C-alpha positions as CSV (number, residue, x, y, z in Angstrom):
1,X,151.6,214.5,126.1
2,X,150.6,214.4,122.4
3,X,154.3,215.0,121.4
4,X,155.4,212.1,123.5
5,X,152.9,209.8,121.9
6,X,153.8,211.1,118.4
7,X,157.5,210.5,119.1
8,X,156.9,207.0,120.4
9,X,154.8,206.2,117.4
10,X,157.6,207.3,115.0
11,X,160.2,205.3,117.0
12,X,158.1,202.2,117.1
13,X,157.4,202.5,113.3
14,X,161.2,202.5,112.6
15,X,161.9,199.5,114.9
16,X,159.9,197.0,112.9
17,X,161.7,196.9,109.6
18,X,160.6,194.1,107.2
19,X,163.6,192.1,106.1
20,X,164.2,191.8,102.3
21,X,163.0,188.6,100.7
22,X,166.0,186.5,99.6
23,X,166.3,183.3,97.6
24,X,168.6,180.5,98.8
25,X,170.2,178.0,96.5
26,X,173.2,175.8,96.0
27,X,175.8,176.0,93.2
28,X,175.4,172.7,91.3
29,X,177.6,173.4,88.3
30,X,180.5,175.7,87.7
31,X,183.2,174.7,85.2
32,X,186.7,176.3,85.2
33,X,187.2,178.7,82.3
34,X,183.6,179.9,82.2
35,X,182.1,182.8,84.2
36,X,178.6,181.3,84.2
37,X,177.3,178.9,86.8
38,X,174.1,177.1,87.7
39,X,172.3,177.5,91.1
40,X,169.5,175.1,92.1
41,X,166.7,176.6,94.2
42,X,163.3,175.3,95.3
43,X,161.8,177.3,92.4
44,X,164.0,175.7,89.7
45,X,167.5,176.7,88.4
46,X,169.2,180.1,87.9
47,X,171.9,180.8,85.4
48,X,174.3,183.4,86.9
49,X,177.3,185.1,85.4
50,X,180.1,185.9,87.9
51,X,181.2,189.6,87.9
52,X,183.4,190.0,90.9
53,X,183.9,189.4,94.6
54,X,183.9,185.9,95.9
55,X,184.2,183.2,93.2
56,X,181.8,180.4,94.4
57,X,182.5,176.7,94.1
58,X,180.1,173.8,93.5
59,X,178.3,173.0,96.7
60,X,178.3,176.6,98.0
61,X,175.1,178.0,99.4
62,X,174.1,181.4,98.0
63,X,171.5,183.9,99.3
64,X,170.2,186.9,97.5
65,X,167.9,188.3,94.8
66,X,168.9,186.0,91.9
67,X,165.3,185.4,91.0
68,X,165.0,188.6,88.9
69,X,167.0,189.8,85.9
70,X,170.1,192.0,86.1
71,X,173.1,192.8,88.2
72,X,172.9,191.7,91.9
73,X,175.0,191.5,95.0
74,X,174.5,188.1,96.6
75,X,175.9,186.4,99.7
76,X,177.9,183.2,99.7
77,X,177.0,181.6,103.1
78,X,179.6,178.9,102.7
79,X,182.5,181.3,102.2
80,X,180.9,184.2,104.3
81,X,181.6,186.6,101.4
82,X,179.8,188.8,98.9
83,X,179.8,188.2,95.1
84,X,178.5,190.2,92.2
85,X,176.5,188.4,89.5
86,X,174.4,189.1,86.4
87,X,171.2,187.0,86.5
88,X,170.9,185.7,83.0
89,X,167.8,183.7,83.7
90,X,165.9,182.0,86.6
91,X,163.1,179.6,87.5
92,X,164.4,177.4,84.7
93,X,164.0,173.6,84.2
94,X,167.1,171.4,84.4
95,X,167.1,170.8,80.6
96,X,166.8,174.5,79.8
97,X,169.5,175.7,82.2
98,X,171.9,173.1,80.9
99,X,171.2,174.1,77.3
100,X,171.6,177.9,78.0
101,X,174.8,177.2,80.0
102,X,176.4,175.4,77.1
103,X,175.3,178.2,74.7
104,X,177.2,180.7,76.9
105,X,180.3,178.5,77.7
106,X,181.0,176.4,74.6
């Protein structure tokens, strides 16, 4: 009986997986000829550099961990496709993200 209870406990523990926390935002600026684009979230703006996969467009909704620095795989809900990005910065003000964008793309 103890083995059955132990097995059920292990099974139940594996059934309740906590989903990863993901940010959601919309691409608000992406200019042709530059690999950087700006995503607006409810926490501010993120400056992302496109590294492969789906190439998003303005208005696309993105979900993923783009609120921490470094390379990330994120999901484009609009295109139903994955894209790889380098998160240059996040939780930025509108003025700061525009300034940083122009430093990267001019």
